[in-house]
C-alpha positions, -999 to +999 in steps of 0.1 A: -195+373+713-214+376+746-251+365+743-259+373+779-280+404+769-299+385+742-305+356+767-317+380+794-342+397+770-355+363+759-359+352+795-377+384+805-402+382+776-405+345+781-415+350+817-441+376+807-456+353+780-455+323+803-474+341+831-500+351+805-504+314+795-505+302+831-533+327+838-553+314+809-545+342+785-528+341+751-496+360+741-512+366+707-537+390+724-509+416+729-493+411+695-513+438+679-497+458+650-511+493+658-498+495+694-464+480+683-460+506+655-470+534+679-447+524+707-416+514+688-420+540+661-429+567+685-401+558+709-375+560+681-389+593+668-388+608+703-352+597+707-343+612+674-360+644+682-340+647+715-306+641+699-286+646+667-292+627+635-258+609+638-269+596+672-300+580+655-281+567+626-255+551+649-282+531+667-276+500+645-240+497+656-248+505+692-276+479+691-251+453+678-226+462+705-252+461+732-265+427+722-232+410+712-204+431+726-178+412+747-149+426+767-115+410+766-103+396+799-082+423+817-058+398+833-048+385+798-040+421+789-018+425+820+000+393+811+007+406+776+021+439+789+043+422+815+057+400+787+065+431+767+081+447+797+103+416+801+114+418+765+121+455+767+141+450+799+163+423+782+166+437+747+157+473+749+126+494+739+133+491+701+130+453+704+093+458+709+088+468+673+089+432+662+067+421+692+040+446+681+031+422+653+016+398+678-003+425+697-041+425+690-051+454+713-052+485+690-047+510+719-018+490+732-002+489+698-006+527+694+009+534+728+039+511+720+045+528+687+046+562+704+070+549+730+093+533+703+092+566+684+107+583+714+077+603+725+082+621+758+065+602+787+043+631+797+033+638+761+026+601+755+004+600+786-015+631+775-021+617+740-034+584+754-055+599+782-071+622+756-081+592+736-095+575+768-116+606+775-129+607+739-140+570+742-156+576+775-177+604+760-186+584+729-197+554+750-217+577+773-236+591+743-243+556+729-257+544+763-278+576+766-296+567+733-310+536+749-316+553+783-336+579+764-357+553+747-363+536+780-376+569+793-398+577+764-413+542+758-437+541+788-450+576+780-455+568+744-474+537+755-497+558+777-504+580+746-514+549+727-537+539+755-554+573+755-558+571+717-573+536+722-597+549+749-609+577+726-617+550+701-636+531+728-657+562+735-665+565+699-681+530+701-702+533+733-732+526+712-719+491+704-714+473+737-703+441+720-671+457+709-662+475+741-644+447+759-621+440+729-614+477+724-606+484+760-582+455+762-565+466+730-562+502+744-540+490+773-517+469+751-498+501+741-490+509+777-480+472+783-455+473+753-442+507+764-433+494+799-421+461+787-398+475+760-384+500+784-376+476+812-368+445+793-349+460+763-338+496+762-327+502+798-309+469+801-291+475+768-281+510+780-267+494+812-248+468+791-231+496+771-221+514+803-206+482+817-187+475+786-174+510+786-162+507+823-143+476+814-127+489+783-118+523+798-102+504+828-082+484+803-070+515+785-058+529+818-039+497+825-023+501+791-012+537+798+003+526+832+020+497+816+036+516+787+048+544+809+065+519+832+080+500+803+093+533+789+108+541+823+126+507+823+108+494+854+113+459+867+087+435+851+077+422+885+070+458+897+051+464+865+029+433+871+022+443+907+012+479+896-010+467+868-027+440+889-036+467+915-057+483+888-077+452+881-112+447+897-108+427+930-128+398+916-104+394+887-074+395+910-089+368+933-097+346+903-061+349+891-048+339+926-070+309+927-059+298+892-023+302+903 
């Protein structure tokens, strides 16, 4: 579990509320139910209108992944594949069937099973690459949901402000209420901008980042399995796979060594 996104959102809202307090204001002044209902409900409705029902229904899972999702270290995956390559080199490809019991990565396990079953290298690569492409598209759509909400929220907030100002004009005959009504009218815009930039857009960016890491790991798995299937030297396999790692990961590995 990675709480970085949750921590970042808390820090962002904490900074906003802290600045209000330092300026002599009160965070309670923006915790108004009508603007909150309008902004969050309207944003969700606009997102639903712009996509498919299954996209809206899947937001709970996407939200959980955006807030708590954690990527497995790529260098650990490379070490596992190299270990499998060594075993296959010593005992043969069929020996990996027992080793698969200790493999946690579902994609790696699937690729190993295809290799053990004698699937042609090109066909195996086509099957796995098709799965990578399907994941890339699914992750892109999940991130798009939050990106869309980040785009709609400020505009929905402006609509809320316009609605509030209409209410202000209805009460021009009562000057005592005008200050409170005008302040309340702008709360909707504030929540629209805050929710977009402190919640929805960052969560969309988090999903994109997770997708990049996971897709990169799937590509490493494909390269590893095809090399194992070809009977490549484990040292060569390690060098090839490490060339696919992000530079920062490789540098950390060298320092640790």
